[in-house]
Phi, psi and omega in degrees: 000148174283170184089347180240158172274337183082005180234144165253141173259126175249132175232120173260098189286336175292319184267356186052044184247141181235129179208170180238159173208157182289141180262347187306316179298329175287316186299320189295323186272331189229016174072301185160193170041238184301323184293316174298320185296314178302316181298316179295320181295320183296317191277337194232355171238108186299142179300341183276349186285136177286146182303330182261012172285145179302340185279344174297150180250146160261119187241105175268137183218136170264171173248168180304328182277344183299131179075016179253188179276005177292148183299135172054052192257043186241024188267136179250133172265152174219129172233137180201178176277133190282118178292333179279321182253336185092349178265215178274142179238129172220145178217168185215124186234152177262216180091224183227005181294314189292314176301322185294323180297319180289323175299331181282348172114015186228139176271329182218151178233117184243120190243128177231177179077189177214128182287151181291330177222164178300135185220163169232162182249124181252123182237110182228097182053046179091346176268126193234139170212154177258115188246153180298132181242023182298330182288344176243351177299133181092347178282152174283172185299317178294321178295315182302311180297318178290326179290322184289318186289326177283338174292323181261001180046050185210096180287353179264357170298140180256133190238131174240132192204166170249162173253197178305325180299320180284321178302325180268007177054039166296132183288354177264005188280144175242175175246135183249143177240131179051039173069337188231358179246135190246138161264104206253314201285155167077016181064027183305328175299327177290324180291320178290318177296324174301338177266007183056032178259110183276322187206163167231127182240132187224142172216132181212156182226003182286136178281162175257126187266146175251151180292321181223083186308320183288320178292322179291317181300317180296320178293324174298320175297322178296323181290317177297319181297317177297322181291321181302330180275357191272147174292320183302317182292321181294320179292316179295322177291327179292317186201023182058201187288341182277002179291335182283349187291125175204171190299340180265354181285129182296122173227148178287142180228128179051060176061037177074022172295335173217170183238014182217132183253357173062223186292341179301330188291336178299335183275354179237018178295161183305319185294337178285311178305315181300315184291312186279323195232335190291130177249337181190165173264163181218152178221156174279179180309124172056033184248135181270000184274324181047059186271352179261150185237148165263142183233152174220124175261122183266328187229164169089201189296327184254026185297134182103348182285126174234127181206172179246136162074134158217121179263176186297332178291332174293321179290320179298303190294321186251356178256269188300318188284336170264001180055050172236108184265062180230110180299327180293321177296318179296316176302319181295317181289318178303309184293322187290319178294325178294315181298316182278345180077057180244144178278113187303322184291316182292318180301312185288327176298315182295316180296314183292328174298312180299315177298318178292323179296324175293317175304319181277003182061025167287320170254148177229177181297342172293334177277327194261015179067029178082006180278141173268104187273064181265142180304130178092000177283096186290318180300317175301317176301315178291326177294322177295317179306313181292324176297319179296320185295325186257001182053046180264128177052233180303330176300338176294325176282320180292332180299345180279359182085167191296319179291313178300319182292320180298321180294320178295311183285327180063223175052039179067017186282349180292334177302334182258003180277107179277090185212159174222133189044040173086350181265128178296146185261128167229080189227161172236150175081016180298315180285351186249317187259115189285320175289327177301313178299316184297319180294326178292316190286331183258002181302132181295335173267354174095127161062025175223153188277347182272054171227302181226356186287128174281155175256019189268337187289129186086359179272118189307317183280355173275078181283167176306328184285318183289318180299319180291317184292322189272317183239356184072027180223104187288342181268015188295334179265351181272117184286326192267349183271152177271338188298131175079354191284336174295315176298325179292315179294324177297322179297315187286328177303309186290325180297314184288323181297325180290315183294322180295332181274336179283330181091029176242170185275136175305330180294345178275002194253180170306334180300328179256045175079221189282069179243238183255140186251179181302326174299315180298318177293328174300315182290322177295316180292321181293317184294325184289309192269337185085000178262102183293127181217147177245177185297324179295320179291320177302313185292330178294318177299320174302319179294320178301310175311310181295328181285327172293313178303314182295318182293320180296322170303312178299317180290319180283317194234337187080022178312134178219201185305323181299337181272359174256024173254152177288170171305147181307326181307323182285344179260340184254335184245104178293164173302129184271341185212173172087182180300338178251028180306127176099354180284141175205177178268116179278129187294318179297317181287329172298317180300319178293321179298318174297316181308308182297317177302310177299322185290320175295336177275349183079023177264161177290126187290323184290315184261334182085359178278166182284153177257161178294320181298318180305309185291325178292319182295329182269358180060036173257068185289328177286332178288322177298313184297320178293318177292321182299313182301321180276000179076024184232036172239136185270123176276131186283341182268008177265000000 
């Protein structure tokens, strides 16, 4: 098929071996990106293997649309074994690395083994080498990228790297692209660090060919025109993801002790960042949204800081949830995490747990290296972030992530660890938006909204008519009802899996209101590759991907129905203030929601495990065989 290079690059760091393999068999069955990665992980990384074992794989993938004229086609997928949970980890990052990898001649990059000494990987127009990285080992992400580009006297080379957090195997470590885009979940930075791999550097010039160039370009232009008319485009251009923030917007406060920040939210609205610090806008490859911003702080405590981007998770994690209404502090935390290579969501969940444990006197200064973890203490929060990256003192415990740290500390501290499937939560609206909460709780990578959570709840123009026409769910815009929300999450799970596999940004889609839907992506894919496909076929592939991920978790950890609940706090402690005061997750209603969710998926309602019929219908016979062998397959005739 056109749109692909047809090649996978395989690197065995233990053997210092470089090879290639055809990518077509995987691409035909799973599109690309996340789908291909999940399939490779399932088939080649045994559930018994530790995430930090050299046999674990780092599977980087582009999609067919990556590097093309399609809107926002600069996404890179990563799949590996999850350091935090032990199940599957997948992540998706923007910037310019993914198109460059494809232009260099590769659809996917698969890395195994462990180098004897620190190395980086150089991919230059199909020429591949494993190079000594001693000169950048120990450097932060920003320094690493600058040193490499200066070394090659080429500012157009694309760099993906880890910081000190990955080198020190912090389970909160991520992988950074272009200094400010993260491959975040599952401690993937620690996997890279465990392989002694500091960076991947790529340069490419080969074009991506379309099956029908004229028709494909016409379809791309139609997509851009549709986006120009969208409310979602206008909002993202105006202020990125933080444009939504206002006193009525649901935000976590002090480790979710409340779900509304009230008037304090006014101090971190988008227009405050813009007025005080913004210098220009930035966009990923071929993106018309420009949702990222450059900031420069001229005065005050953080004077001299220049950085790119802060998304809504940064405002939640370092603003409302730490109860610090200071935009400069949020930028300082956000940029420090980017420099050190730390996943913002896991870091913020871990910090907030520690601060509440200090408030509850579970932790004292004897545990925290003498630091006073009082809410609002900016200096302490920044010190802890650095300690986590270097596993220094109390930071060595926090580097295990919120679930791991709580297990080490004990003393009933697990009660305050806001996590699902071992993964820290940095979310707003969990007590309020039913489908949002369900998508987070059932996410195959654990604790995040970018699997099946819809962004439609509470959006004014998602009327019952729009919800019914688009998703088959008239209640799609109503946040507090449980009705129809299982069906909505199932729809978005498949949609997101497809988008991650195509190699485009979720912000171009229905997820961000009136943008592109499955029909649009089916047309783009068909015109590019020459393989005609419709939205139903795309969604079936999405369902296959999700079932592979689900099965890998079941085989690795044994996750079942009990792991698809939110933390007790969300069911026992209502929102204390604001327009949604009194809202919480009702356990009986949640149980009915899970029943409906599993039934729609074809899974067993009692256990939450997959059935033989479900996997047979999806033609996932090897997945069925492996689950049956492990005694974790539900027979429908029993």
